[in-house]
N, C-alpha and C positions, 0 to 999 in steps of 0.2 A: 631390805627387799621383801621380807615376810610381812612387815608392817604395811608396805605399799599394796601388796597383794590383798591383805585383809581389808584395807580401806576401799580398794576397788570392788571387792566382792560385796562389801557392805552397801556401797552405793548402788550396785546392780540389784541387790535384794530390795532396798528401799524403793528403787525405781519401779519395781513390779507391784509394790504395795501402796505407796502414796499416790494420790492423784496429781497429775501434771497440770497445774493451774496455768491458764493463760491470763490475759488482761481481765480484770474484774468487770462483770456486767453490771452497770449502774442502772437500776430500775426505779422509776418514780412511782410511789404508791400513795393512795388516799386512805383516810380512816373509814373504810367500808368493811362490812362484816366478812365478806368473802375473801378479803385479802389475807385472812388467817392462813390460807393454803400456802401463800408465799412466805409468811413469817415462819411457819412450821418447817417448811423445806429449808429455809436458811438457818434457823436456830437449832434444828435437830440434825444438821450436817448432811441432809439429803442432797443438796446441790454439791457439796464437797465430795460426797461418795461418787458422784458422776464426773468428778474432775473439773467442776465449775466453781468459780468464785463469784458470788452474786452479792451485790451491795444494795440494800433496800434504802431508798432515800424518801423520807416522808414529806408530803405536802398537804396543806389544809384545804386547797381548792384546785379544781381542774384547770382554772385559768392560769394559776401559777405553774402548775405541772406542765401545761401545754407550752408556756413561754420557755421553760427550761428545755423542753424537748426540741423546740425550734431553734434554740440557741446552741444546740449540740452538746449540752451538758449531760444528757442522759443517753443510754443505749436502748432504752425501752421504757414502757410504762404500763400501769394498770389504768384502765378507763373504760370507755364504751365505743361502739361503732361510730357514733356521731363524731367523737373526738378524732378517731383514726381517719375518717373521711375528710374532715376539715383540715387536719394537719397535712395529709397527703396533697390536697389541692393547694395548700399554702406553701408547698415547697419543702416539706419534711417527710420524705418518703419512708414508709414503714409498712409492716404487714402483721396481721393477727396470727399468733402462734398458739393461743390457748383461750378457752372460755372459762371464766371463774364462776359465773352464775347464769342460769337459764330458767325462765319461768317453767313451773311444773305443778301438776295437781297435788304433789306431795308436800309442797311448802310455799309459804307466802314470801315474796321478796319486796313487793310494793303494795300499798293500800291507799284507798281513797277514804280519808277519815273526816268525820264531822266534829265540830267543837263540842265540848261538854255542855255548852250553853245553848246548842242548837236543838230544835225539836224534830229535825229531819230524821226519818227512820229508813227511807228508801231513796234510791237515786231520783225517782220521780219528784220527791219533796225538794230536791235541790234545783230544779229547773230554773234557769235564769239567775241563779245566785252566784256569789263570788267564790272562786276556788284559787288558792295560792299555788302557783307553780314557778318554775324557773324556765323562762322561755328559751327556745332553741337548744334544749337539753333533752336527755333521755326521759326526764319527767314529763316534758311537754309532748314528746313522741308517744309515750305510754298512755297518757291521758286520751289522746286521739284513738289509740288502739283499743283501749278499754271502752270508750264510748261507742266505737264502731261495733264492738262485740255485743253491746247492749242494744244495738240498732237505733242509736240516737245520733243526732247531728253533732259535728265537732264543736259547734257554738252553743250546745245545750247548756253549758256552764259558762259563766263569765270569768275568763282567766285573768288573774292579777299576777303580774311579774314581780315576785318577791324573792330575790336571789339569795339573800343571807338566810341560811337555815335557822339560826337562833331567833331571828326576827319572825320568820314564818311560824315557828313553834309558839312563840309568845303571843302572836296575834290569834292563832288558832285557839289556844288554851284560854285566852282572855275573852274570846267571843268577838274580837274585832273583825274576824273573817270567818265565814261559815264553814269552809272545808279546805282541805289541802291534800295533795298527793305526795306521799312520803315513802322513803325506803325503810326497810328494816335495818337496824333495830329501833328506829325512831317511831315506827308504828306501834311497837310494843310499849315504848316509853310513854307516848301520849295516851294509849289505852289505859295504862296504869294510873293516869291522871284524870280519867273520866271520858276521854274521847271514844267514839265508836267508829268501827270500820264497816262501811256498807258495800264496798266493792274492792276486790284485789285482783292480782295478776295471775291467779292459778288457772284461769281458763285460757290464757294466752299460750303461745308457743314461740317464744322470742328470746334470743340471746341478749342478756342484760349487761354483762360486764366482761371485758376481754383483756388479754395481755398482748401488746404489740411490741415488736423489736424493729430497730432501724434497718433499712435496706443494706447499709454498709456492713452490719453484723450478719445478715442473712446471706448476702452475696459473697462473703469471704469464703476461701476454700474449705474451711471447716464449718461453714454456716449450718448446713443440714445436720451435721453431727451435733453441733451445739444445741439445736432445737430438739433433736431426739433425746439428748441427755436432760435438757431442761424439762421436757414433758414427762420423762420417766420420774424425775424427782417430784414433780407436782402430783403425779398419780399416787406415789407412795405417801405423800403428805395428806392427800385427800382420803386415802384409805385409813390412815391413822385417826384422822378427825372423825370419820364416820364410825370407826370402831369404838372410840371412847369420847363421844362428843362433849360430855360434861367435864372431862379433864381439861378441855381447852377453853372453857368459860372464863376462868380466872386469867388465862393468857390473853383473851380478847379484851378483858377489862384493863389489864396492865398496858396493852398496846393502844388503848383508846379507841377500840373498835366496837365496844359495847358499853353504853352508859350504865352506871351502876343502878340507876332507878328502873332500868328495863330488864335487868339481868334475870330476875325471878320469873318474869312472864315470857321472856324471849325464848322461842323454840330454836334451838341451836341450828346453825347453818349445816346443811347436808349437801353432799356432792353426788349426783345421781350416776356418775361414771359412764353415762351414755352421752350426755351433752357437755359434761364438765369432768375434769379440768382439761382433757385433751380433745374434746369435741370442738369442731369449728363451725362458724356460721356458714349456711348454705348460700348459694347464689340468690335464692328467693329472699333470704334474710337481708343480704346486702342491698338488693333492689328495693325492698320495702323501706329501709332507712334512707336510701338515696332519693327515692321518689318523694318521700315526706320532706326531706331537706330541700330539694329543688322547689317543691311547692311552697315552702316557707322562705325561699330565697337565701338559704344557708349554703347551698351547694350549686355550682354552675353547670356541671356536666356529669354524665354518668361515669362512674369508675369502672375500670376493668376488674373483674373478680380476682384474677391472678395477681393484680397489683396490691390488693388489700388483704388477701388471705394466703398464708404460706402453707402449702400442703407437702 
C-alpha cells in the first residue's frame, strides 16, 4: 500500500514538472541562415520547455519541401509568403505564425552582386545586362522591389532564370553572367571571392521568410495554445542568438547554414524582435506579394488575410 502511494505521489510530482508532449510537430526547413532560430529552439530544449515536441526535417529545395507539405507529410514549414500563397491556392491550407527574417536598415539579407570579372560599379552600369534569378520566387519578387525603390523599370535588367544556386554562383564567379541577386550568406561568400555588392535590401520594409503551420494544426482545440508556446520558444531562441551571436557561428556551419568560405566575412544574423520572430506580415505585405504574383500569373485570386496569417 505504501509503495503504491509513493508511486502515485511520484507520478503527480513528475506530472507538474515534465512537459506533457502531444504528437510531434514535423516542420520542413531549408538551409537558410535564419533557420538557426528553429535549430536553437529545438536543440537547446526551448520547445520542450513549452511542452512541445518539434521535429525539424531538412530539405534542400523549396520545390521538394512544398511537395512534402502538399502530400501531408509535414505539419508546417519554413519558407516565404509566395510559397504559402501558392500552397493555399493549390489545396494545402496553412497560415503564417512567425517571421524569421525581415528586411532592416541594420542588416543585409539579400544583395545584388556583380561578377569579379565585371567592370560595373553602379546599377546604371548594368542597364540591359543579364542578371541571374530564380523566376516566380522571392528572389524575382525582391528584384522588382529593389528596382522600384531605385525608380527604374522592372525590365531594366535582363532576367535569366537559373534555378540551381550552385550553377548561378559558378556562372557569376566565372563571368558567364554579369550579376545575380543572392541571399546571405551567399552574398558574403561571393564577396570573399571578389564579387561586389552594388545594391541590397536594407532600404526595403519587407517580410522575407516565415513559418507556416497547417490549418489542421491551427484549428485543433489546442491550436492557439500551441502557437503561443511555439512563439515563446522562438522568442527565447532569438534572444540567445542576439546575446551571443558568435557562439552560434560554428552551429550554423555544422548545420549547413553557413558556408565555411563565408564565415569570416559574414555578419551574423540578428533578430530585431519587432518584426522577428513573432512579428507577422501586415495586410499590406500580403497584398504586395499577391498583386505581384497575380501580375506574373502565379496566383489566380486575392487571398483573405485571415486565411494566410494566424493572429
